[in-house]
N, C-alpha and C positions, 0 to 999 in steps of 0.2 A: 713771934714776930721780932726781928732784930731791931736794934735801936734806930738804924737808918730807915727801915721801913716804917717804924712807929712814928718817927719825926715826919716822914713823907705823908703818912696817913693824917696826922694832925694838921699839916699844912694844907692838905686837900680838903679837909673838913672846914677849916677856917676860910679857905678860898670859896668854896661852894656856899657857905653861909652868907658871906658878903655878896656873892653873886645873886643869890636868891633875893636878898633885900633890894639889890639894884633892879632886878627884874620886876619885883613887886611894885616898886616906884614907877617903873616904865609902863607896866600893863594895867596898874590900878585895879579897878573892880573886875576886870576881865580874868584876873588870875584866880584859879581855884587851889592850886597847890604846886609846890616844888619839892622834889624828893631825891635823895641819894639812892641809886641802885648799883648793881655791879659790886666790885670788890671793896669799894669804900663802905658799902652797906653790909655785905655778908661775910667779909673777912678776906684776907689774902692780898691786900693791896701791896703792890710792889713799886718801889720808887722809880724803877727803870722801865718796867714792862707793862704796867697797868694803865688803862684809860681812866678818866674821871667821868663816870656815867651819871647823868642827871636826867630825871624825868620831870616833865612840866605838863600840867593840865590847865588849859585856859578855856573860858566859856565858849568861844567861837574858834578855837585853834589859833594858829600863828600864820602870818603872812611872810613872804620872803623879806619884806622890809623889817618886820619884827625880828626875824632870825638874824638879819644883818646887824641890827642895833644891839641885840642881846650878845652876839659874839664880840662886837666892838667893846662892850662893857667888860667882857671877860678879859680881853687883851689889855684893857686899861688897868685892871686889877692885878694881873700877872701874865705877861706874855708867855712865860714858860709853861705854866699850868694850863693856860688857855689852849695851848697846842695839844694837850691831852684830852680836852673836853669833847664829850660826845653827848648830844642832847636828843632825848626821845620825847616826843610831844604829841598831844592829842587835844581834841575838843572835849566838851563835857561827856558826850556819848561815845567817845572813842570811834567815831565814824570817819574821821579824817586825821591825817598826821603821819608821823613816823614812829610806829610803836609795834614792832613785830611780836609774835606770840610769846617767845621766850622772855622778852623784856616786859610784857604784860604780866607774866608769871612772877618775874622779879619784883615788880611793883606790888603785886598782891601779897607775896610771901616774905619779902625781905626789905621793903622800902623803909628808909629812915626819913622822917619828915623834917624838912628845913623850914617850910612855911606851908600851913594848911588852913585855907579859909573855909573850904567845904570838901568833904571826902568823896570825890567822884572816882569810881573804880570801874574797870572793864569787867565783862564776863570772863570767867575762868576758861582758858582754852582747853579743849578736850585733847585726849591723847592722840586722836586721829588728826586733829588740826596741827598739833605740834609735829607729828611725824610728816605730815604733808609739807609743812614749812621746812623741816630739816632736810628732807630729801630733795628740795628745790635749790634755790640760789645758794644757801650756805654750803651745801655739799658740792655743788658745781664749782664754787669758788675754791674750796679746799682741794678738790681733785685737780683743778687747773694749776693751783699753786704747787701742789706736790710734784706734778710733772715738770714744772718750770724749775723748781729747786733741785730736783734730781739731776737736771742737765747742767747745773752751774759748774763752772771750773774754779771760781773763787767766791767767797762770801763777803760782799761789801758791807760796811757798817749800816747802810740804809736798810739792808735786808735782815738785820739781826732780829728785830722784833717779829716781823711776819714769819721768818724762818722758824723761830722758836714756837710760835703759835701753831704752825703747821704740824709740829711734832706733838703738841699738847692736844690738838683738836679732837682726836679719837676719844679721849676721856670725857670731855664735855658733851660730845655728840652722843656717845653710847649711854651716858647717864641720863640725858634728857629723853633719848629714844625709848629706853626701857621704863623709866619711872614717870615720865610726863612732868618732870620738875626741873628746876635749875639750881645749881649749887656752885660753890667755890671750886677752884682747880684741885685743891688738896682732897676735898671730899670726893670729887669725880674720879681722881686717880685711885683713891682707896676703893671706891666702888668697882673700878675696872679690874682690880686684882681679884675680886670675888666673882666677876661676871666677864670672864676673859673670852672674847670671841675667838673661834678657831682661826689660827694663822696670824693673829695680831701680836706684835712684839710689845708686850706691856712694860717690860723692863726699859725699853727705849723711851716710852712715854714717861716713866718714872724718872729716868735720867734727865729728861727735858724739864720735868717739874723741879728737880733739884737745882738745875742751872738757873731756872727762873727765881727760885727762892733765894739763891745766893747772888742774884743780879749780875751774873757773869756773862761774858761774851759767849755766844753759842758755837764758837769755833770748834770746841771739843766734840760737838755733835755733827760737824760738817762731813766727816767720813760716812755718816749714816744717812746722808741725803738720798742715796739710791734705795733706801728701805721705804721711803715715803709712798711710792705708788703701791707697794705691797700692803701698807697700812690702809690705804684707800680700798684696795681690793678686798681685804678682810671685812671691812665695814659694809661693802657692797654685798658680800655673801650673807652677812648677818641680816641686813634689812630685806634681802630677797627671800630669806627663809621665813620671815614673819608672816 
């Protein structure tokens, strides 16, 4: 990790620690735990391209009013970091909330506790559940984005982050599809080199990973936009053969 990414990681940890304390004050005895997940928890946090993923478990879940108040607290602490914040939440039994299967895996296997009053955990998703989730909305979103990016004539700055993610997505997708686990981008790219689906351009994914690690503009990858639908097609063939 470069000095810039290390400083960004430290700032993210400090921000989320203060945020967890603020949320604890707001929720009181309803709060069961607040945790780091994502790249702040299992490595690879990038000052430019990473989100700040936080998991929260409350006795009865969260209302829209709760979420609004908690996001306002985040903005008060740091408007810049609050814009990167992504909150995954559930009630004690994980029967309501926003907590997809891969993020449940992240909580089970990689979570870093910020505050824990009681250790409430979800059941571990099965490989079948993970694959059903992956082939649904996440795959549809990636496929649609790939087609849209392939048709672009220019790459505007607002598209830099989602464009780079579209190139990296095959690594995370294939890693979770094959293993039933979740990992950092670098681990997923290394795995992809050893489990290369037919027709997938792994070197393009690796170049996207290098761009991310160096926090560079992805303009260097813009000529490769027309390869994205082919990357989707390679993944379609892989999951169709399972």
